[in-house]
N, C-alpha and C positions, 0 to 999 in steps of 0.2 A: 550501622554508622550513617549518620545523616550526611547528605551531600552539601556542598557549599550553597547550592541553590535552595535546598530545603531549609538550611539554617537561616538564610536571608529571608525566606518567606515567613519563618517563625518570628524573626526579629521585627519584620513589618507588622505581623499580627500583634505582637506585644506593644509596638509603638501605637497601633490602633487602639489597643486596650488602654494605654495611657491617655490618648487624646479623648476617647469616649468617656473615660472615667472623669477627667477634668471637666469635660463638657457637661456631663451629668451633674457634677457638683455645682457648677455655675448655674445650670438651668434650674436645679432644685432651689438654689439660693434665690434666684430671680423670681421663681414662681411663689415662694413663700413670702417674699417682700411684696409682690403684687397682691397677695391675699391678706396682707397685714399680719403675717405670722413670722416676722423677723426673729422673734424669740426662739423659734424652732430651727433656725439656720445653724450651721456649724459654729459661726462666730458668735451668734446670739446665745446658744446653749452653753458654750464654753465660757463666755464672759459672765453670764448669770451665775454659773456655778462658782466662778472665781470670786466674785464680789459679794455674793449672798451673805456669807458670815459677817462681813463688815457692815453691811446694811442692817442686818438683824441687830448687831450690837449698837448701832447708831439709833435705831428706832427704840430699842429698850431704854437707852439713855435719855431720849427726848420725850418718850411717851408720858413721863410723869407730868409734863405740862398739861396734857389733856386730862389726866386724873385730877389735877388741881383746878380744872375749869378755866384756866387762863386763856383758852382759845375762844371764849365767848359762849353765849347761850345756844348758838346753833350746834356746837359740838356737844354740849351737855345733852341735847336732845337725842343724839345717837350714841352717847357713851355706853348706855346699857348694852347695845348690840356689839359695839367694838370690844367690849370686855370679853365677849365670847369668841373673838377672832384672835388667834395666836399671832405673836409677832412674826414668826416665820411665814405664816400665811400672808400677812400684810406685805412683807418684803418680797415674797415670791410674786404676788399679784402685781405689785408696783413695778418691779423690774420687768416682768413680762410685758405689761402694757406700755412701758416706756420704750422698750426695744421695738415692739410692734408698731407704735405710732411714729417714732423718730425715723425709722428706716423704711417706712412705707414709701412706695413710689408715688403715692398721692400726696402732693405738697401740703394740703390743708390738714392732713392728719397730724403734722408736727406742730401746728399752732398751739401755743401754751394752753389756752382754754380747752382744746381738744385732748391734749395729753393729760392734763390734770383732771379734767372731767371724765375722761376715759378710765383713769385709775380709780377714781371715786365710784364711778358707775359699776366697775368690775367688782369692787369690794362690796357694794350694796347687793349686787347679784348673788355673790357667794353667801352673804348673810341671809338673803331672801330664801335661797335654797335650804340653808340650815334651819331657818324658821319653819319651812314646810317639813323638813326632816323631823323636827321636834313635835310639831302639831299634828301632822298627818303622815307618819312614816310609811304606812302600808300603801296609801294612795300615791305618794311620791314614787315609791319603788315601782308600782304598777305603771305609772306614767313613763318612767325611765325605760322600762323594758318594752313598752308598747310603742312609744312615740319618739324616744330619743334615738338618733342614729349617729354614727360616727361622722357622717357627712354634714350634720347640722352645726351651724355656728353657735357660739355662746349665746348671743342675743336671741336667736331663734329658739333655743332650748328654754330660755327664761320666759319668753313670750308664750310659747306653747304651754309650759307648765302653769304659768299664772292664769292663763285663759281657762284651762281645764279645772284647776283648783277653785277658781272664783265661781264656777258653776255649782260648787258644793256649799255646805254650810260652814266650811272652815273660815275662820276670821281672816279677811284679806290682809296682805302685807301693806304696811303704811309706807308709801314711797317717799323718799327724801327729795327735797328740792335740788335742782342741779347746782345751785350755789353751794350747797353743802358738799356735793360731789367734788366740785372744783377746789374748795378749801381743803378738804381731806387729801385729795390728790396732790395739791400743791405742797402740803406738808410732807408727804412721802417723797415727792420729786426732789424737794430740797435736801432730804436725807441722802438720796441717791447721788445727787450732784456733789454734795459736800464730801462724802467719803470716797467716791470713785475718781472725781476729776474728769469723768468721761463725757459729761454733757454741760452745755451752757445755754444761756438765752441770747438769741441774736435778734436785734431789732432791725426791721426793714421797712422802707417806705413803699407802699403799694397803692396806686391810684389816689395819691394824696393822703393816705391814711397810714398811721404807724401801726405795724403788726409785729408781734413777738413770736418767734419760733424756737422750739427746743432743738438744738443741733449738737452733733457729736464734736468733741474737741479734737485738735490735732493729735493729742496723746492717744485717744481711743482709736482714731483712724489708723495710726501706726500699729496699734495692737491688732486691729481687725485685719490689716494687711498681713501681718506675721502669721495670724491664725489661718488665714486662707492659703497662704503659701505653704505652710506646714501640712495643711489638709490635702493639698494637691499632691504631696509626696506619697500619700496613702490612698489616693483616689483611683489608681488604675483598676480596671475591671479584672476579675479572675476568671479566665476561660480555660477549657482544655487546651492542650498543646498539639501542634502538628508533627512534632518530633519528640523523641524521648527526652524527658526532663533531665537537667543536670543532676548528677549523683550528689547526694549529701556526703560530707566527710567531716572529720574533726577540724579541718582547716578551711573548708569551703562550703558556702551555702549552696544547697541544691535547688531544684525546681526550675523556675523560669530563667531565661538567658540574661535578661536585662536587670541590673540592680534596681532600676527605678520601679520595676514591677514587683520585685521581691521584698521591698520595704514593708515591714509589718508582718511578714510571713517567716517566722523563725521555725527551726526544725522542731522545737518543743514549745508549744504554746503555753504561756503563763508559767514557764519553768524557770529554773535557775540557769542563766546563760553560761555561768562559769563551770558548770558540771561537764565532765567528759563521759559520754555514753560508751557502752561496750560495742564491740564490733558487730554483734548480731543485730541490734536495732538498725544500724546503718545498712547492713546487708539486706535486711527485711524491707526497709523503706525503699531502697534503690530497686529492689526486685519488683515490688508491686507497681512502681512507677513505669516499668518497662512493658506492662500489659497494654496491648492495643485494643481499642474499642471502635465501634462504628455504630451508626444509627440504624434502627430497625425500619426498613422502608415501609413495611406493612403498617406499623403503628403510626409512623409519620403521616402516611396517606390518610388514615382514619382521622388523626388529630387535625390535619389541615381541613378536611371536609367539615368536621364538627365545629371548628373555629369559624369557618365561613358561615355555617348555619346557626351559629350562636347557641349551640347545644352543650350543656355542662354534663360531665360524667365524673363522679368522684372528685378527685383533686384537680381535674381539668375544668377550669372555670373561665370561659371566654367572656368578653364584654358583651352584655346584653343591653343594647341601647333602646330605650323606649322613646318614641317620638313625643314631642310636646303636644298638648291638646290644641285643637284649632282655636284661634281667637274668635270670640263672638263678634258679630257685626256691629253691635252697639257698645263695644268696649270703651270707646272714647266718651260716650255720653251717659252710660248707665253704671252707676256706682256699684250696684249689686253684681252685675255681670263682670265688671272689672275685678271686684274682690273675689268672686268665685273662680275666675280664670287664674288669678295669681295664686290662689290656694292650690288648685289642681296642678299648675305648672311647678310650684314649689315641691309638691309630692313627687312629681316625675323627676325633677332635678335631684332630689334626695335619693331616689331609687337608682338613678344613673350614676350618681357619685359613689354610692355604696358598691354597685356592680364594678365600677372602675377599680376601686380599692381591692375588692375580692379577686379580681382577675390579674392582679399585679404579677404574681409568680408565674401564672400561665403565660402571660404576655412575654415576660423575660425569658422563659424557657423556650417559647416558640421563636423568639429572636435568635437564641443560640442554635436552635434547630436549623434555621435558615442558613446560618453561617457554616454549619458542620455537616449538613445532610448529604452533600456530594463528596465528602471525604471518605476515602477507603479505610483510613486509620487515623485515630487521634489518641492522645495519651493524657493521663491525669497526674499532676504533681500532688504528692501527699506530705503530710506532716503529722507529728504526734501531739496529743495533749500531755499534760504533765504526769499522767498515770501510765502512759505508754500506748494508749489506744490510738489507732490510725484514723485520720480524717482527711478527705480530699480538700485541697485548697480552693478549687473552683466551687461555686455555689450551685451550678446547673450542669446537667448531663453527667451525673456521677452516680455510683451505686448507692449512695446515701441520700438520694433525692426522695421525693414523694413517690407514691405508687405510679403516677403518670410518668414522672421523670425517670424512674428505674425501668419502666417498660420500654423506653426509647432505646435502651442500650443492648447491643450484642457484643460479644467478643469478636475482634477483627479476624482472628485465626479460627478457621473452621476445622472441624474434626469429623472424620467419617464414622458413621454409625456401625456398631457391632452388636452382637447378641447381648441382651441384658440392658442396653441403653434406653430402650423404650420405657422401662419401668421408671427411670428417673425423670423423663419428660412427663410421663403420666403423673408422677408424684407432684411435679410443679403445677400441672393443670388442676389437680384435686386440691392441693394446698392453697393455691391462690383463690380457688372458688370458695373456700371456707371450711374445708375438711381437715384443718391442720391438727385437730385433736384426735382424729380417728386413727386406728391401726393401719399399717401399710396395706394389708390385704383389703381393707374396706375402701381405701383410696383407689386401689387398682380396680376393684369391682365397680366403683362409681364411674371411672373413666371408661371401662369396657362396656358399661350399660348406656353410656351417653355419647357414643360416636356420632349419632345423628345431630345432637346438639352442638358438639365440637365442630362438625362439618359445616353446619349452617352459619355458625359464628365466623369461621375462618373464610368462608367463601362469600358471605354477605354480611359484614359486621354492621353496616348502617341499617340494613333492613331488619336485622335481628338485634338491634340495640338493647331492647328490653330483656333479651336473654342473657346478656353479660354485664349490664351496668349495675345489677344488684349483687354481683359477686363480692366477696370480702375484699379482694384487691382487683377491681375490674380491669384495669389496664394491663397489669401483669398477667391476669387470667386471659385476656385477649391475645397477648403475645404468645402465651403458652399454647393456646388452642391452635393458633396458626402454625406453630412449630410442630405440634403433634400431628395435625392434619397433613401437612406437607411431607413429614417424614414417615408416618406410620399408617395413614389411611389412604391418602392419594398416592403416596410413595413417589412423589415428583422430586423429592430432594433426598440425597443420600448422606448429607452432612448436617451437623448441628453447630450452632454458635450461641444458643440461648443460655444466659446465666441461670443456673438452678441454685436456689437458696436453701440452705439447711441451717437451723438454729439450735443453740444449746437449750436444754430444758431447765428452766429456772437456774440460769447460770450462777447466780449468787449462791444458791444452795448446793449446786454441784461443786463449786470451788470450796465452800466451807466444809462439805462432806469429805472432800479429799484432804483438807488441812487437818480435820479432826479424826480422820479415818473412821468415820461413822457409817457403819453398814446400813442401818435402818434408813437413814436419810439418803444414802447413795441409791438404794433400791427405789426409793420414792421419786427420785428425779432422774431415773433412767441411766444412772452410771452402771448399774448391774443389768445383765440381760433379762429379758422378759418377752412373753409372747405378744404383748400389746403395751402401748405406752402407758406409764403410770401417771396418775393425776394427783399431784400433791394437794391441789386446792380442794378437790372432792374429799380426800381423806381427812384433811384438817377440818373441813366443814362438818363432816360426820362426827368426828371426835369431839367437836365443841357443842354439838346439838343438845346433849343432856343438860347443858347449863345456859341455854338460850331461852328467853321468855317464851312461854308456850304459844302465845298468839302469833309468833313469828316463825314457828317451825315449818309451816307449809311453804314459806318463802325462802327458807334457809338452804342454800346450795353453794356450789363452787363459785358462782359468779359473785355471791355476797361477800366472800372472803378473798377473792383473787388478788385484788390490789394490795390488800393488807399483807397477805402471805408473800407476795412478790416483793414488797418494799421493806419488810422487816429485816431481811439480810443486809439491806443497805441502811440500817439503823433508823428506820422510820419509828417514831415514838407514838405512844398511845393517842396523843392529840391528833396526829394525822391519820392514825387508824380509825378514829371516830368519824372523821370526815369521809374517808373512803367507804366505810360501811354504811353510813347514813345516805350517801349518794347512791350506792348500789341498791339499797332497799327502796329509795325514792323512785328509782327507775322501774321498780316493780309495783309502784303505786302505794307503798307502805311508808308511813311517817313514824319515826321513833323519837321519844323524848330523851333528854340528857341522862336521866337515871338508867334507862334501858341501854343506852349506848355504853355506859360505864360497865354494866354487866356483860354486854356482848363482847366488848374489847378484851375484858379480863378473860372471858371464856376462850376466845381465839388465841390469845397469847399463851395461856396455860396449856391449850391443846398443842401449840407449837413446841412448848417446853417438853411435852411428852413424845410428840411424833418426830421432831427434828432436834433431839437433845444436844448433839454435838455442835451444830452451828450456833445455837442459842448460848451455850456455855462459852464458845470461842469469842463471840461478840462481847459478852459481858467481861471476859478476861481482858480483851483488847482495851475496853474502856478503862478498866482499873489500872492497867499497866501504862497506858498513855497519860492518864492523870498523874500517876506517880513519877513518870519521866519528866513531865513539865514541872512538877513540884520540886524535883531535884535540880532544876535550872535549865533544862533543855528549851531552846528557843525555836526549834523546828524538829521535825522527824524526817528521817531519810533512810531509804532501804533500796537494795539492789534486787531486782527480780531474777528468776532463773535464766532469762534471756540476756541479762546484762544491762537492762534498762534501769537507770537510777531515778527513783522517785524522790522529789524534794517537796515536802509538805510544810509550808510556812504560813501560819494563820494567826494574824495579830488582830487585836481589837481596833475598832474605828470609833472616833468621836462622831456621833451621828445624831441628827434630829430628823424627824419624819413628820410630814403633815399630809393628810388626805383632803384634797379640795373637791368640792362638788362639781365644779364646772370646767376647770381647765384640763379637759381630757382625762385620761387615766393618770392622775397627777399625784404620785407618791414622791414628793420632793425630798431629797436627802442632801445634807451638807455634812462634810466630815473629812477626816484625814486619818491615815493609819498611824497608830501609836506604837510604842515599843513594848506594849503589854501583850503577852501571848494569850490568845483566846482558848482557854482550856476546854470549854464546852464545845467549841467548834472542832477542836482536835478530836475530842472524844466521839463526837457524832460522825466525823468525816473519815476517820482512819479505817474502820472496817470496810466501808464502801470503796475507798480508794485502794485498799489492799486487794479486794476482790477484783476490781477493774484492772489493776496492774497485773494480776495473775491470769485473768482471762485474755488480756492483751499479750502477755508473755507466751501463753499457750499458742496463740496464732502466729507470733513472731517465729517461734521454733518450728511450727508446722509449715509455714509458708516457705521457708528457705529449703525445706526438703521436697517441696512440691514443684514439679517441672512442667507445669501447664498454666494457662491463664487463670488468674485468681482475683477475686474482689472481696471486700470485707465491709460488713456493717456492724461495727462494735463487736458483739460476740457471735455474729453470724458470718458464714462463709459462702461464697458463690463461685461455681465453676461450671464447665460444660458437663452434660450428662455422661459423656464418654470417660470423664476423669473422676466422677464422683466416688467410685469405689476406692480408688487410690487415695483420694483426699480424706475420705472417711476413716480409712485405716491409719493414715498418718496422724490425724487429730486424736484418735483413740490411743495410739502408741505414745504420743506426746503427753497426753494426760497421765498415762501410766508412768512415764518417766518422771514427770513432775511430782507425783504423789506416792509412787511406790518405791522408786530408787533413791529418793532423798526425803528427809523430814523437814520440809521447808518451813513449817511453822516454828520449829525450834531454832532454825537458822534466823528467821525473822525476829524472834524474841531476842536473840543475841544482838542483832543489829540495832534494836531500839533500847537495849540495855534493860530488858525485863528482869524483874527480881524473882518471879515465880515461874514454875514450869507451865507450859500451856496445857489446857485440859483436853488431851487427846484420848478419844474413846478406844481406838486401836483394834477394832474388830473387822476392819475393811481391808481387803486385798485389792488395791486399785487396778491390778492387772486384769481383773475380770471385765473391765470396760471394753477390752478388745472384742468381746463377744456380744456387746450390747447394740441391738439394732436401733434403739431410739435415743442413744446418747446425744448425737447431733442429728436432728430430723426436722 
């Protein structure tokens, strides 16, 4: 029970989260306005989304004037190009430029000629890139990959591209006069002003001259204020807590103490708030929230040193600041020197800007480290997604962070080591090094043969950086080496608090094997006992080999089929299978054409029909029954899992339009709203994956409430101390047995959705055999 002083300290921390969140919102808004990117602010993006459909409709209605040529010969000159630019693209570009210029902190940007000319220039830039896309697609793609950076502005990208393409024999783009840019921009600005009422022209007298500015109206300023005030309600940062989070209940929101921090953090994300969940999900969530954590001082010290030295390792990416080149002595008088210096300085600024962006997560993680590194214990508030999977509410210092983020965590409660615990710490060492597919005895042998390596890393991680940075999970490997060294080589520590992670083997196929009672699939995914871990990917690759083009046989292995086999249980379709296989073969230096891909995908899916028949039949049956249920009038699907979590799946169609723009960032602009029409295809594709996720979540709900030691979760993976792994492994296996041996959940689920046919259960699996499986969770 927290003391009044601890509660007050947590309240102060949450108030700090509120202040810092609002400050961050305001700072980001100000920085975007200073960089002429007001369209990317909270108020800009929200407003553009809201008014975009009306502007599109207005442009469509008035564009006929341009088609008739009533705007004069200048517009007839560019009509050919404008016909190639969609109305949605015109509206999007015009709105973006209007917000960028009008809300810029630089007053001259809002001058009418600058706003209208900027809109026209941006449209010409987009058309210029599309012209290059049509005339020299390969060259343009090469330039994008080699010369475009996220830190480059739009104009810099256009200039760089034009300069490089003009050095080739590609016919140059014919640039429009600025008068045309202004006329075209003026036409679009009129459309925006007319339909929105958000902007007007204000005439001012400056130095004896009359100048016109585009300014926001009082109507829009009121809208902007409302948007920013509402955004501040959801701005508080989400950090771990200094005391146990509030319990969730049917009548009370859990998590943080202050309502201002909990806004936007519901117990079930994207769920139906009117649903009442069962008692077990509440018990589960409240239990994992009471697990205490602390930071690993060894990892923190290494990270702080590498941060200072600007050395990146894996997901740890500090800012690497390159100095600007020295200015030449003749920069003021020598044009060539000045031009060369500006080019070199621009390259350095681009590199630094990219480094700053890449380091964002590391910087934010290290900020959280500074706040919590002296704490003996902190806690993590959790919530569910709508399938029942648990997710931490904070974004940093959680078990579901990156490899670096995870390595920072220890359980706050230590456990004294007993006989047999060494194997589980060794398991963590070998697994994070990259031996996750090897049998247990191979992992143990590797650790026993590499005590010198582990000792060097644990005693001098900086001097032996090259020894651990190439590991599969370098930071978690580093933490595991230190724990193993201290506990079992140096024997300077007799307790452990390192989280050891064990994963399900192809959890989608494990769940489907249990639902279908399919013995052959169960054996393939380690539900049944075996001397070594089974490899479903290798078996399916071998089964499909006779039907693969002969020239590819030497490259055909488990890696080639892994992503396809992994995603088919989640209803991945042949079109995505093609992409995964093409990418896997490309990594081996092999290119395949579309006809070969058709043959390969067919071979793999037919191999899966033979090797994992139960799961494939169940997924097909689910699609048929879901389509039938919606055809009978169902507007949503809903089912209760064995743990009492209620899944509500409501998927309706949206009215959408989408446009890909060349220049405005990664710009797939959408406008649309949800309709009352049920999206049958979405339901058919989503139901099997959501059922699997809800059942692997239910498995962990039921396991966690029986487990009386610190526990963390990453989707279908569980983490605990080495001293508790034997107990946890038994509980997980027993729970799987109860789910699929003591009840026939697939038949129960069929009744819940009103299925008209019996599910295709193979029936030759006795799930209780999982009790003896070494590699079920490993």
